[in-house]
N, C-alpha and C positions, 0 to 999 in steps of 0.2 A: 537210045538218048541221043539227040544230035549234040552239036556245040554249043549252040544257045541253050541249052537244057543244062549242060553241064558247067557254062558259065554262069548261070543262074545257081546252081546250086551252090557251086563255087564261092561266087560273094554269099551267098546265105550264109555260107559255116564260117568265112571271115568274118563278116560280119557278130555273129552269133559268140566269137570266142575271143570277142575285144574286150570284152567286159570282164570274163573270166578270172586274166589276174587283180585286177583291180577288186574284186569282190573278195579272191583268196586273200589277199594282202592284209583287208579291211578285217574278216573275220581274224587272222593269228592276231592283227597288231592289235583291236578294238581301238584304232584309231581314226576317225571320221571327220575331224575338225578342217582338215583340208575340200573334202566333200561338200559341192556345190550341192543346195537341199533345190534351186530353183533350175538346173542342171538335170539332175534327175527327173523331176518334175516333168520336165519340158520329156526330157528320154522317157518315162513312161508314159506319159499322154500321145507322144507321136508314137512309141509301138501300137498302141492301144489300135491307134487310125490304122496304121498301115496292118494290122492285123487286120482289122474289120474289111479292107480294101483285097486284102488275101482273101480273104475266105468268100466275099462278095463274087470275085473272079474266080476261085477253085486254083490260086497260086499257090503251088507247094515250096516253092523255095521261101516265099515272100511270108508264108502262114508257118513254118519252121523257125524261122531266123527269127520274125518278131517277135513268135511266142517264150521265145528261148530267151530274148533280150528282154521282155516284158516280165518275166520271171527273176532274170538278174538283176535290172533295174528295180523292181519292187522287195527283193530283197536288199541291195544299199539301202533304199530309203526306209526297213527296217530298220538295219545296223546303223544308220543316222540315227533315226528314236532311239535305240535302245543304247546303244554305245554314249550317248551325249548327253545321257543323264548325268547328272554331278551326284556321286556320290560323299556325303559327309559323315566323315565317321568323327564323335565324340567321344574322349574318352574321359572318366574320369580321376582327377588329380587330387592325391591325399593333401594333406596340409603338412607339410614339416614340424616336430614338435622338438 
C-alpha cells in the first residue's frame, strides 16, 4: 500500500467517524430539535451519489466511507422522525367532592 492509498483510507476513516458523536448524542438524549432535516437529506443524498461513484470506479476508500456515512445519516433521519413525534399524555382528573 503506497502513501496515496494510506491517505485515502485515512481520509475515509476520518470522514466516517465525524457522524458517530452526533448519532450517539441523539440516541442517548432523544433530542433532535437542533438537527436540520434539510442538511441530513442533503448528506444522505450526497453519500448515495459518492457511493455510486465509488462502486463504479471500484474505489474502496470511497465505498467504505460513504457506505458508513450513508448508514449513519439514515439512522439520524430515522431518529429525527422517531424522536420528533409529540407524545401527548392525557390524564383523567377527578372532580373534587
